[in-house]
N, C-alpha and C positions, 0 to 999 in steps of 0.2 A: 504494500500500500504506500502510495506516495502522496505528497501534498496535492498533486493534480487530481487525485481521486476525491479529495475533500473540498475542492474549490467549486463554488456555485457557478454553473454555466451561464453565459450570457444568452440573450434571446437568439442571437445569430448562431451561436454554437449549438443551441437546442435545435434550431431549424435545420442546420447542416446534418446533425446526427439523426434527426427524425426522418429526413429524406432517405437515409440509407437503411432504415429499420422497418422491416415488413410488419404490417398489421397493428402497429402501436399508434396512439394519438395522445395529445395533451388534453386532459380534462381536469379542471380546477387546479392547475399547476403541477399535476402529477402525470407521469408516463403511465398510460392505461391501456389494457387489452383484455378482452374476454375470449374465453375458449369454450367450445362445446364438444362433448365427448359422447360416446355411444350410451354410457350408463354411469352410475355412481362409481363402480369399481374402477373404470378407466380414468375417471376424473381424479379419484383419490390416488391412484397409482401415479398419475402425472404430478400431483402435488407432492407426493413422497419423493419422487426423483428430483423435483425442483428443490425440495427442502434439503436434500443432501448437498446440492450445489451452493445453496444459500449459506449453509453453515461454513463451507470452505471460504466463502467471501466475507462472512460475518456482516452481511448486508441483507436485511430481512424485509420482504414485501408486506404490503397490506393486501390481504386477499380474502375473498368471500366465496364460499362454495354452497351451491344448492343443487342437489342431485347430480346432474351431468354437466353442470356449468361451473366454471371457475373464472372469477373476475380478479384481475391483479392490478394494483396501483403501486408504482415505484416513485420514491422521493427520498432524498437524503436529508433527513430531519436536522442533522448536525449543521448543515449549511443553509437550511431554510429554502431549499429548492432542488433542482436537478443537478446531478454531478455525473462524472464519468462512471461511477459505480452503477448508476441506474441504467445507463445504456449498455454497459457490459453485461449486467444481469439480464436485461431484456433480450439480448442476443443469445445468451445461454438458455433462457426460457424458450425462445423460438426453436432452438436446436433440440431441446428435450421434447418439445411438442411435435417435432418434425415439420416445422413451419418456418424455416429460415430462408 
């Protein structure tokens, strides 16, 4: 982890990173994406695989699960906005979901 990871991104940096990130958008200042799976088991399995990656980064998402749907919001609370951590984690989540 470097200081770059903890620095709040500017609007220009967010736009640049967002343009290269499939399926995510900014909602209420957070990087946000929803995923839909075949059933609860598949959704929970996805969350478990993401949780293993999250622990490695020590950067935890805000997420919400109902049956086969998982909504994820990413923000770096320590900097009061979006940082490199959020975009790194979003890319990892896309790979876990098979949607990169």
